[in-house]
C-alpha positions in Angstrom: -0.4 11.7 -12.2 1.8 13.9 -10.0 2.2 17.6 -10.3 5.6 18.8 -11.0 6.9 22.2 -10.3 9.9 23.5 -12.1 10.9 27.0 -10.9 13.7 29.4 -11.2 16.0 30.0 -8.2 14.0 33.0 -7.2 11.5 30.6 -5.8 12.9 30.7 -2.4 15.0 27.6 -2.6 18.5 27.9 -1.1 21.3 29.1 -3.4 24.0 26.5 -3.7 27.1 27.3 -5.6 28.3 24.4 -7.6 31.9 23.0 -7.5 34.5 24.0 -10.2 34.3 20.6 -11.9 30.6 20.4 -12.6 29.8 18.2 -15.6 26.7 18.0 -17.8 24.7 14.8 -18.4 27.3 13.6 -21.1 30.2 14.1 -18.7 31.5 17.1 -20.4 32.7 19.9 -18.1 30.6 23.0 -18.2 32.0 26.4 -18.9 32.7 28.3 -15.7 30.0 30.8 -16.5 27.3 28.0 -16.8 28.1 26.8 -13.4 26.7 29.9 -11.9 23.3 29.3 -13.5 20.7 26.7 -12.4 17.2 25.6 -12.5 15.6 24.6 -9.3 12.3 23.0 -8.4 10.3 20.7 -6.3 8.8 17.3 -7.4 5.4 16.8 -5.9 2.6 14.1 -5.9 -0.9 14.7 -7.2 -2.0 15.9 -3.6 0.8 18.5 -3.6 3.0 16.6 -1.1 6.7 16.5 -1.7 7.8 13.4 -3.8 11.5 12.6 -3.3 13.6 10.2 -5.3 12.4 11.3 -8.8 14.7 11.3 -11.6 14.7 14.7 -13.2 15.9 15.2 -16.7 16.4 18.8 -18.2 16.1 19.3 -21.9 16.9 22.2 -24.2 13.6 23.4 -25.8 15.2 24.3 -29.1 16.2 20.7 -30.0 15.0 18.5 -27.2 18.7 17.5 -26.3 19.5 16.5 -22.8 21.1 19.3 -20.8 21.4 17.5 -17.3 20.0 14.9 -14.9 19.6 14.7 -11.2 17.6 13.0 -8.6 15.3 15.0 -6.2 16.1 14.8 -2.6 13.9 13.4 0.1 11.9 16.8 0.3 11.6 16.8 -3.5 14.1 19.5 -4.1 16.4 19.4 -7.2 18.9 21.7 -8.9 20.3 21.3 -12.3 22.9 23.6 -13.9 21.7 25.2 -17.0 22.9 27.9 -19.5 21.0 31.1 -19.3 21.0 31.6 -23.1 18.5 28.8 -23.8 15.1 27.9 -22.6 14.6 24.5 -21.0 11.9 22.0 -19.7 12.2 19.3 -17.1 10.6 15.8 -17.0 10.4 13.9 -13.7 9.9 10.1 -13.4 9.6 7.9 -10.3 9.1 4.2 -10.7 6.7 2.5 -8.5 3.3 1.0 -8.3 2.1 3.0 -10.1 4.8 4.8 -11.8 4.4 8.6 -11.7 5.7 11.3 -14.0 5.3 15.0 -14.9 6.8 17.8 -16.9 7.3 21.6 -16.5 6.6 24.4 -19.1 9.3 24.8 -21.8 10.4 28.2 -20.9 12.7 27.7 -17.9 16.0 29.5 -18.0 19.1 29.2 -15.7 19.3 32.0 -13.2 
């Protein structure tokens, strides 16, 4: 079972400003203000080594609806745009032999 870190941008991850036409998981453009907020983290395996190529889904805590989806890069880094008015949690999954998965706490907010 991998460990899975979901952190706020203050974690030392580089800040990357999103393009003007960022869309959520359902293809709906986000409001300009939401594009300025993100949740960043690192997917890791059970030994703490970076685990790239994980599908990361972000959910709204209040109703478990999908807020966004991305794939972690080769170093395990991911960024998902998120509204700062709600709390979220992330679930990571990587198919393989064996499959691995993990989740964060449900109190993440876009910063």
